[in-house]
Steps between C-alpha positions, in 0.01 A plus 500: 500500500514509124223242469278701733554820292426323169172359651406838636577663160276245323223565746533877444483462123196266530314753718588778252360295214185426691445869591580607146237264362243623753555862419473422124158317568381802703596745225315289250188509716474880472239660535358219717795552715593872455840577365562748778461229758734255329762775451478570868543143605790450262669827616467390867640159419804620304581836664387408858285805547161626429422683179265810523366550155304810619809697601806335335821669589824332386582397140406126533161597655423739217599246238240269667251779480565543126449129431162513668360832395687634193361408160653648176490322164823676404674317792399164347651586163819631663537195733491291177865453408416496132215751458676757721724552193214686327477727802872566503500572132194726549703707748761561228739252648506230225887526496536351849300181416699175500502305170228224472577192308174315521158484677307186557155413636567134538814333629481237227538787240860582622737464211849476639648483144388856436652637824852631544768320709432730807155630608265549797168327491216603744133520553335847486272438799722371785785560724831306460347286226789522269793306371828663414676330216873559448545195265208362301679173437504423880120536533253209571237626260247239612532615866475866406180450312365294790597781753339774293177296459479495881578870526247608245226319702589680822264761632764712684248755618365241751833433655518832694199699400660676197187462294613714217723206383186282448370753242810458272467259200795264546784510248856383462751762406856440365731802548858596443729361788653807672739305714871484420644205308608338825143513623535792746167672528483885434471738782139553583376852570157524666363845514234557777243760369237652733203675344687541182831630647820283500671514846737218555693239311550153635800337345548113478818336400646139509151345453456130497418388144219257626334688772606861388561570877780755529799434728559879531270798485493865591257798474592846362322823447547679163805687621643156553510528878477169666213451729490278820176342383621139470506249778843381606437152356466654153728797538812539272758763499379794284843539345427181304237689301635759273264774390351399156594719213134535400355584854337825391347330194373219736332769701324653209386156360369389830318824550326474152403141553377544864284803433146324504560287811494551884795268519720309262850357503674561162755229434789597267844386383797691365673300236813649325388854610140459375184441705292195436145457641435214732149507630246702717427347842198628690493269810859429597536177694123505500519733795699269715845649447768426757807660359440856623518644855177595675620854482527469117146339476361786706676759281381333176150478647512880568592565142210296356163686493235245447223566233133481583371148517374370169129498458497151332663177573570430137817596329324584170 
């Protein structure tokens, strides 16, 4: 029985790798193969249902629409985990930016001697392309440089049609490590903003250091009322999530940062009673999110009013 399961698991992983490669090739063939067609095929393959880009309804569907039809150069800057700092500072929020120790264009330029004992190192143009260092002496510096060389070459935009990532000039950023000394990652507050208005906070705790996948999550409104938006597999007792001291300030910060966009998720942390900016996310889970109930996806979709289709395919 166990051997059959392992064989089936390996087969499923092999099929997923093949399909992932196929979709990446199709995205690279745009406009010969229209992006809209590839998105529809990928959505049907992953979500098991058709995607109507002419009349999208729920949140995932509208994120797919934004990927295909929304072009805004400011979005490219703000998806860039380094250059977004200029946008945040321009909004008068320089005080919430995390400390940056170093920025590199080439992995070979990383000088570990100049870095503190604890830090976080990541690319500015990817997702989960980061290394959390709690003890510099335990690092394999050669392997880290090798990993970042590979990550810098990735064109993440072709993996799921998030083309704005392809417009970002790749960099390596080294920032202050916000986790506790024992390695516990900080509570992650993800503010969902629709047409410039913050509505809900998704709270993630007990995240895995390698995958960043949370063991517990919950969703609240800004009166800190728990919402039944999360599927049972991901659901955790709301009592485990105390109201953050800076909730009102989180609301005001998110509203200021979200003003120009039809949708953005503003990711924040609260460290010792102070807010620290994480990043801005415009296409959560690339529009294939599975953590929320269908009722929630319909509700979020109703909150999001889509802009007119962009008149150009270019981001600039």
